[in-house]
Structure formats: structure tokens, C-alpha cells
DOTORKE-197479 format. One record per residue: residue in one letter; x, y, z of N, C-alpha, C, O in turn. Coordinates in steps of 0.05 Angstrom, whole numbers, plus 5000, padded with zeros to 4 digits. Example, Ala and Ser with C-alpha at 12.3 -4.5 7.8 and 13.67 -1.06 7.14 Angstrom:
BEGIN
A526448865156524649105156526449345156528549345169/S525749555142527349795143525850015157526850235161/
END
This chain:
BEGIN
X039963198952041463268928043863448935043563638950/X046063388923048363558927048363788906047163748885/X049564018912049564238893050764148867052763998866/X049564228845050564158818049263908807049763848784/X047763758824046563508814044163578796043063798798/X043463388780041063428763041863588738043963558727/X039963758729040463898704042464128706043064248685/X043364198729045164418733047964318740048264178760/X049964388725052664318731054164568738054364748721/X055164588762056664828772059164858755060564668749/X059765118748062265188735063965338754062965488771/X066565298752068465448769071065488754071665338735/X072565688762075165738752075365748722074165928709/X076865568710077465568681074865528665074565648643/X072965378676070365338661068865608659067665658638/X068865768680067566028679069066208658067766338642/X071666208659073166368640072666278611072466448593/X072466018606071765918580068966008571068566088548/X067065988590064366078584064366378577063066458558/X065766538592065866828587067266888561066467088547/X069166738552070466778527068466758503068866878483/X066466588507064466548487062066748489060166738474/X062266928509060067118515061267408515061667518536/X061667518492062867788491061167988507058667998504/X062468158523061068358538060168268565059368428582/X060068008570059267898596061567898615063867888606/X060967908641063067898661062167728685059767678688/X064167638700063467498725063067718746064767888749/X060867698759060167898780059267748805059367508806/X058467898824057367778849054667898855054168138851/X052867728865050267828874050667978900052867958911/X048668118910048968248936049668058958050768128979/X048967798955049567598975052367478971053167298986/X053767568950056467468945056667228927058767108925/X054467148914054366918897055366988869054567188858/X057266838858058166888830055866878810054066718812/X055967058791053867078770055167178744057267298744/X053767118722054467228696052767478692050367468695/X054067708685052567958683053368108658055768118650/X051368238647051968428625049868648625047568608631/X050768898619048969118616048669178586050669208572/X046269178577045569228549044569518546043069608564/X045269648525044369928521042469938497042569778479/X040570128499038470148479038070438470038770628484/X036970468446036570738435034370888451034371128454/X032370728460030070848474029370678499029970438500/X028170808518027370668543025570428536025870218547/X023570478518021670258512022970028498021969798499/X025170078483026669848471027869678493027769428491/X028869798514029869648537027669498551028069268559/X025369618554023069478566022169238550021469038561/X022169268524021469048506023468818509022768578509/X026068888511028168688515027768538541027968298542/X027168688562026668568589024368378587024468158599/X022268448573019968268569020768008555019967788563/X022468038534023367798519025067618537024867378536/X026767738554028467578572026667448593027067218600/X024567588603022767468622021267238610020767028623/X020467258585019067038571020966798568020166568573/X023466848561025466628560025766498588025766248589/X025966658608026266548636023966378643024266168656/X021566458637019166298643019166038628018565828639/X019866048602019965798586021965598598021465358599/X024165708607026365538617026165478647027665308658/X024265608661023965588690026565638704027365488723/X027865848696030465928708030566238705030566338682/X030666378727030066668727032466838735033466808757/X033267018718035467198724034567438740032167488743/X036467588750035867858760036068038736037968028721/X034068208733033968408711033468678723031568718738/X035168868716034869148725034469328701036269338684/X032169448699031569628676032169918685031070008705/X033770058669034370338673033770498648032670388629/X034570748648034070918625035970838603038370868605/X034770728581036270628558038270408564040170378549/X037770258585039570038591038169828608036169888622/X039069578606038069368623040469188630041969108613/X040669118656042768938665041468668671039468658684/X042768458661041768188666043968028680046268028671/X043167888701045067718716043867438718041567408727/X045367238710044566958712046366818732048766838731/X045066668750046466488769044466278778042066308774/X045466068790043765848798043765828829045765798841/X041365858840041065838869041965568879043265538900/X041165358864041765078873044765028876045564888894/X046365148858049265098860050665328874053165318878/X049265538881050365778894052665888877054765958887/X052065908851054166018833053265988804050865978798/X055165998787054665978758054565688749056265528756/X052565628734052265358723052365358693052365568680/X052465118682052365088653049765208641049765318619/X047665188656045065298648045265598646044065718628/X046565728665046866018664048366108639047666308626/X050565968632052066028608050366008583050466178566/X048765798582047065748559044865968557044266068535/X043766048580041666258580042866538575041566708564/X045366578584046666828577047066848547046667058535/X047766628534048066628505045366678492045266818472/X043166568502040566618491039766908495038467028478/X040467018518039967298523041367478503040367668493/X043867398498045467548478044167538450044067738436/X043067308443041667278417039167458416038667588396/X037667468438035367648440036267938435034968088420/X038468018448039468288444040368338415039768538404/X041868148404042868178377040568208357040768358338/X038468058362036068088345034868368347033868478327/X034868478371033668738375035468948362034569158352/X038168898362039969088349039469078319039369288306/X039168848307038768828278036068938270035669018247/X034268948290031669078285031569368289029569498287/X033969478297034169768301033269868328032970108332/X032969688347031969768373034069818394033569948414/X036469718390038469738411041069848400041569858376/X042769918419045470008413047369788422046669638441/X049669758411051569548419052669598446054369438456/
END
């Protein structure tokens, strides 16, 4: 299989910029290995609100069988999506970043998070 084959389509250049335009607050970043990723840090009113959000993202990742890097800190959580198979950002990462955003927005409307 070549990179990007199957359910993952690699995004590059203008496609990444288009994806980011639809994902307010997200940025293109690099993993420690230098692989492009979509990343956002979410802020929360309380530490446990961040932990609950991390659990919700972990549940999403398990359902989709596609797992981000998640870093939980004091009143914040950073989420990075990238695809190992394509060694970069795929259409699947953009879709899951949008789903992650929805999880956060729901927690905001429930009074658990800060924008």
C-alpha cells in the first residue's frame, strides 16, 4: 500500500490551509518526529473538566480506531491529530479535529470549559 491509500487521503499545502480555515483555533504543528499534525490547546475552568474532555476524546478515538496525542495539563488539554500511515495530516484527521471541536463546544455550553 502506498501512503494515503485506503480510507486515509493525505492533505498537503492548500488542502491543509482549507481544513484549518474550517477549524478555528487549530494550527498546523509538528510532532517530535517532525510529522505535520493538526493541534489545538483547549482551556477549562477546572482540571477535572479537562480530564472529562480528554476521556471524551479518547472514547471518540477508540470508536474511530484513530488515536491522537493528548496532553492534559492544569485547566488545559492539547490534542494533536495526524496519520501514521500517511506520515502527515489526512482527511480523517481534519474530520476528527472537527469532532473534537464539537466535543469541546458541548462542554463549553455545559459550563465546563472556557473558550
